[in-house]
N, C-alpha and C positions, 0 to 999 in steps of 0.2 A: 568586538561585535561579531566578527566572522565565526569564531568558535561557538558562540551561543546560537547563531543562526544555523550552523551545521548540525549542532546537537538537537535542536528543535526539529529540523528537517528529518533527521534520522528517526526521532521518536514518532513523528507523523507517519513516516514510511512504515515503521513497524506496526503502528496502530491500524493502518489501512487493512492489513491482513486480518486482524481480529474482528474489526468492524464488518468486513465483507463476509467472513465466515458466519458470524452471528446473524447478520442481515439475511443471508441466504437460507440458512438451515435451522433457524429457530423462529418462533412466533412472537418475538419481542417487538416492541414499538421501535420507531426510529431512534428516539432519544435513549431508550434502554440499550439498543444495539451499539450506539456510539459510546455511552458511558461504560458499559461492560466490555465491549469489544476493544476499546483503546487499551485498557489494562491487559486484556487477554493477548492482544497482539504484541505488546511490549514484553510480556512474560515469555511468549513463544520465541520472539526474536532474541531475547537475552539467553534463553535456554539453548538456542542454536549457536549463539555467539561464543559462549564459554568453551564448549568442546572444540569448536573450530579454532579459536584463538590458542587453546592449549596445544593443538596439533600443528597449526600452521604459523602461529605467532600472531600477536595482535598488531595488525598493520592497517594502514588507511585503505588499501584496496579491498581487504577483507571486510571492513566495516561498511564501505560504500557498496560493495557487491551484495552484502546481506540486506542492506537498506533497499537497494534497487529490486532485488528479488522479492522482498516482502511487499514493496509497493505494487509491483506487477501482479503478484499473486493475489493481493487484495483487490485490485481492479478486476481480475478474472473472477474471483469469488463473488464480487458484488455484481457481476453480470454486465460490466461496462466495456470490457475488452473480450474479443473472441479468443478462447484459450489456445487452439491450435496455431493461430496466426502469431501469437506471442512467442512461440518456440522458433519461428523463422527469424534469421538475422535481419535487422533493419526494416522490419515490417510489422506493424501492429494495426489490426483492424478493429475499429469500434463496432459494438453491437448497435442495434437500433436505439436502445435505451441510452447507450453511451453517446451516440450522435445527437440525440435530443438534448441531453445534458450539456454537451459541448456547445451546441447552438445557443442554448439559453444563457450559458455563462458568457459567451462572446457577445451576445446581444446586450446583456446587462452591462458589460464592461464598456461597450461602445455607446450605450445610451440609446439604442435603436428601439 
């Protein structure tokens, strides 16, 4: 169960980058951005993973690092996280849009 969850989490992290790029820089609908962006993000992540794995070796830290970098880049591209703050260690600042989304998610989860 854990390997399947880890694999799906990795694919979602890669997909976030493609979705964020298409959402921000194209005139596609939300559904189209998700449908095309998910595939676009996985292709970009896989294209980055192959040369890195050839150079450094295919290790867990490499895969996790690429997944985290893709997820953060996707959140920045989607406009949910402030870009310069993501470069500082241990500090990520949400944009106004990111705060509104986070508030909505928390309220729905809590049933408020």
